C-alpha positions in Angstrom: 88.5 21.2 13.7 91.6 19.2 14.6 94.2 18.9 11.9 95.2 15.4 11.0 98.3 16.3 9.0 100.7 14.8 11.5 98.7 11.7 11.7 98.6 11.1 7.9 101.7 8.8 7.8 100.2 6.6 10.4 96.8 6.6 8.7 98.4 5.9 5.3 100.1 2.7 6.7 96.9 1.5 8.4 94.7 2.2 5.3 97.2 0.4 3.0 97.3 -2.6 5.3 93.5 -2.8 5.3 93.3 -2.4 1.6 90.2 -2.6 -0.6 88.5 -0.3 -3.1 85.9 1.7 -1.3 86.2 4.0 1.7 84.0 6.3 3.8 85.4 9.4 5.6 82.4 10.1 7.8 83.7 13.3 9.5 85.8 14.9 6.7 86.6 18.2 8.3 89.6 19.8 6.5 89.4 17.0 3.9 93.0 15.8 4.2 92.1 12.2 5.1 89.5 12.0 2.3 92.2 13.2 0.0 94.7 10.7 1.3 92.2 7.9 0.7 91.7 9.2 -2.9 95.5 9.3 -3.4 95.7 5.7 -2.1 93.3 4.6 -4.9 90.0 4.3 -3.0 86.6 5.4 -4.3 85.8 7.8 -1.4 82.5 8.9 0.1 83.4 12.0 2.0 80.8 13.3 4.5 80.5 16.2 7.1 77.6 17.8 8.9 78.9 21.3 8.1 78.7 22.8 4.6 82.2 24.2 4.1 84.0 20.8 4.6 81.6 19.2 2.2 82.3 21.9 -0.4 86.1 21.4 0.1 85.7 17.7 -0.4 83.6 18.2 -3.5 86.4 20.4 -4.9 89.3 18.1 -4.1 88.0 14.6 -3.8 84.9 14.4 -6.0 86.4 16.7 -8.6 88.8 14.9 -10.9 89.4 17.3 -13.7 88.0 20.8 -13.3 90.3 23.7 -12.4 89.9 27.5 -12.2 91.5 29.2 -15.2 93.5 32.3 -14.7 91.0 34.5 -16.5 88.3 33.4 -14.0 90.6 34.0 -11.0 91.3 37.5 -12.4 87.6 38.1 -12.8 86.8 37.1 -9.2 89.6 39.3 -8.0 88.5 42.2 -10.2 85.7 44.7 -9.9 82.4 43.4 -8.4 79.6 42.2 -10.6 77.0 43.9 -8.5 76.6 46.3 -5.5 76.0 43.7 -2.7 77.3 44.6 0.7 76.0 42.0 3.1 79.3 41.1 4.6 80.5 44.7 4.8 77.4 45.8 6.7 76.8 42.7 8.8 80.4 42.3 10.0 81.3 46.0 10.0 84.4 46.4 12.1 84.7 42.7 12.7 87.5 40.3 11.8 88.9 41.9 8.7 89.6 45.3 7.2 87.0 47.2 5.2 88.9 46.4 2.1 89.0 42.7 2.9 85.3 42.6 3.7 84.5 44.4 0.5 86.5 41.8 -1.4 84.4 39.0 0.1 81.2 40.6 -1.1 82.7 41.2 -4.5 84.1 37.7 -4.8 80.7 36.3 -4.1 79.1 38.5 -6.8 81.1 36.4 -9.2 80.9 33.1 -7.5 77.1 33.3 -7.6 77.4 33.0 -11.4 79.4 29.8 -11.2 78.1 26.2 -11.1 79.6 22.8 -10.4 83.2 22.3 -9.4 84.3 25.7 -10.5 81.9 27.1 -7.9 83.2 24.5 -5.3 86.8 25.4 -6.0 86.2 29.2 -5.8 84.3 28.8 -2.5 87.0 26.5 -1.1 89.7 29.1 -2.0 87.6 31.9 -0.4 87.0 29.9 2.8 90.7 28.9 3.1 91.7 32.6 2.5 89.5 33.7 5.4 90.8 30.9 7.7 94.4 31.8 6.9 93.9 35.5 7.4 92.1 35.2 10.7 94.6 34.7 13.6 94.4 31.2 15.0 91.9 30.3 12.2 88.9 30.5 14.6 86.2 33.1 14.9 85.6 33.2 18.6 87.1 36.7 18.8 86.8 39.7 16.6 90.0 41.7 17.1 93.1 39.8 15.9 95.5 42.7 16.4 97.0 41.2 19.5 98.0 38.2 17.5 99.7 40.2 14.8 103.1 38.5 15.0 104.4 39.3 11.6 103.3 36.1 9.9 102.9 36.4 6.1 99.3 35.1 6.2 98.3 38.0 8.4 100.0 40.6 6.1 98.4 39.4 2.8 95.0 40.9 1.8 92.2 38.5 1.3 92.4 39.2 -2.5 96.1 38.2 -2.5 95.2 35.1 -0.4 92.5 34.1 -2.8 94.8 34.2 -5.8 97.3 31.9 -4.0 94.7 29.6 -2.6 92.9 29.2 -5.9 96.2 27.9 -7.4 96.7 25.7 -4.4 93.3 24.0 -4.9 94.0 23.7 -8.7 97.1 21.7 -7.8 95.1 19.2 -5.8 92.9 18.1 -8.8 93.5 14.7 -10.2 91.8 11.5 -11.1 92.5 8.1 -9.5 90.3 6.3 -12.0 87.5 5.8 -9.5 84.4 7.9 -8.8 84.3 9.6 -5.4 81.6 11.8 -4.0 81.2 14.4 -1.3 78.0 14.9 0.8 76.8 17.0 3.6 74.7 15.1 6.2 74.3 13.2 9.3 76.8 10.3 9.8 73.8 8.0 10.6 72.3 8.7 7.2 75.4 7.8 5.1 74.1 5.1 2.7 77.5 3.5 2.0 77.5 1.1 5.0 79.4 -1.8 3.4 82.6 0.0 2.3 85.9 -1.8 2.6 87.1 0.8 5.0 85.3 3.4 7.2 87.2 6.2 8.9 85.6 8.0 11.8 87.0 11.1 13.3 84.2 12.6 15.3 84.4 15.7 17.5 86.2 14.8 20.7 83.9 15.2 23.7 85.7 17.2 26.4 85.4 16.3 30.1 83.6 19.7 30.6 81.7 22.1 28.4 81.2 20.9 24.8 83.1 20.7 21.5 81.1 23.2 19.4 82.6 23.6 15.9 80.0 26.2 14.9 81.2 28.5 17.6 84.7 28.4 16.2 84.1 28.2 12.5 80.7 30.0 12.1 82.2 32.6 9.8 83.6 30.0 7.4 80.3 28.1 7.4 78.3 31.3 6.7 80.8 32.4 4.0 80.5 29.0 2.2 76.8 29.7 1.6 76.9 33.5 1.7 74.8 33.3 4.9 71.8 31.9 3.0 69.5 29.7 4.9 71.4 30.1 8.2 70.5 32.1 11.3 72.9 34.7 12.6 72.7 35.4 16.3 72.6 39.1 15.9 72.9 39.9 19.6 76.3 38.2 19.9 79.6 40.1 19.6 80.9 37.6 17.0 77.7 37.4 15.0 77.9 33.6 15.2 75.4 31.1 13.8 73.0 29.1 15.8 74.5 26.0 17.3 73.7 22.7 15.5 73.4 19.8 17.9 75.6 16.8 17.5 75.7 14.0 20.1 79.4 13.6 19.6 80.2 17.0 21.3 78.8 16.2 24.8 80.0 13.8 27.5 76.4 12.7 28.3 75.7 11.6 24.7 79.1 10.6 23.3 79.1 6.9 24.2 75.7 6.2 22.6 76.7 8.2 19.5 79.9 6.2 19.1 78.1 2.9 19.5 75.4 4.0 17.0 78.2 4.9 14.5 79.8 1.5 14.9 76.5 -0.3 14.5 75.7 1.8 11.4 78.9 0.6 9.7 78.8 -3.0 11.2 78.9 -4.5 7.7 82.0 -2.5 6.6 85.2 -4.4 6.1 87.0 -2.4 8.8 86.3 0.6 11.0 89.1 2.9 11.9 88.4 5.5 14.6 90.7 8.4 15.6 90.2 9.6 19.2 92.2 11.6 21.7 93.4 10.8 25.2 92.2 14.1 26.6 88.6 13.4 25.7 86.0 11.0 27.0 85.3 8.2 27.0 88.6 6.6 27.8 90.4 4.2 25.4 89.3 1.0 27.2 85.7 2.0 27.0 85.9 2.8 23.3 87.6 -0.5 22.7 84.6 -2.2 24.5 82.1 -0.3 22.4 83.8 -1.1 19.1 84.2 -4.7 20.2 80.4 -5.0 20.3 80.4 -4.7 16.5 83.8 -5.8 15.4 85.3 -8.7 17.4 88.9 -7.9 16.6 90.0 -4.5 17.9 93.6 -3.2 17.7 94.6 0.0 19.5 97.5 2.1 18.4 98.7 5.0 20.6 100.4 7.9 18.8 102.1 10.8 20.6 100.6 13.9 19.1 101.0 17.6 19.8 97.9 19.7 19.3 98.3 23.4 18.4 95.8 25.7 19.9 96.3 28.5 17.4 98.5 29.3 14.5 100.5 32.2 16.0 104.0 32.0 17.3 102.9 31.9 21.0 100.2 29.3 20.4 99.7 26.9 23.3 100.7 23.3 22.5 99.4 20.2 24.4 101.0 16.8 24.2 98.4 14.0 24.1 98.1 10.5 22.7 96.0 10.1 19.6 94.5 6.6 19.5 93.7 4.7 16.4 91.1 2.0 17.0 91.0 -0.6 14.2 88.0 -2.9 14.3 87.7 -5.9 12.0 85.6 -9.1 11.8 
């Protein structure tokens, strides 16, 4: 799930220039762009086809007043409310220490008693704790000891992480005077098709293989629902979830998926698409596709460095990130 933190200043300028009151973030991911739009005063519809990004957006974008009080944080970090052990038994010996896995079960014994945005905030803090604790933030491998480079995130227990992440999420809560909402669903089913601004940041289709977010983030997705109503592939080493098809992840289907997205939001004031130079199709082809819906297309190329991992020795790759801005 590519981070957009370094692109935020560029996006902020583009969004401010477009203006308006309503915005759609159709592939919300980490939620940072949805949150930026909220900060800029838009009423935001934040969407993702995975559950954990939708929960994060509900906690930070839709939520305008609710926070986790210290007593509740202490309760979640305290003794368990029941004797559940699903995570401990299912992921025995995988990813985290026995103490950390016990904490995840224990935390959920309390979260299951919460509703509304308190539940969303608690799940978000738990998900971010697991992502920070897991080296590289992805769950394609089960033994992170070779990435133990001394970083503080790897030294903290998940209980300690949760206390800090809960306060971090509390600090994001504010009201911009408009009603925003978060949803989980298919981009082609987003009902807000006439927003002043639509931001699209789909998975980038690689020249080979596919861009499978479930493979990387299956543990976070499962954790966000306590593995209810999902199917674990028990015969896999990582205990990953079944893949969910998205046409944006494959080179054979990406062009049609992009065009369908543009057509779905044809009545929006402006469409802004982020895409990478190391993916397909190429920039000229994307410009042609967007031009079928929006006659005026501007392309901005931004030098961007992607980090493949969060550890010290993580590989970095210089690419250009394109912003395609389509208007009538």
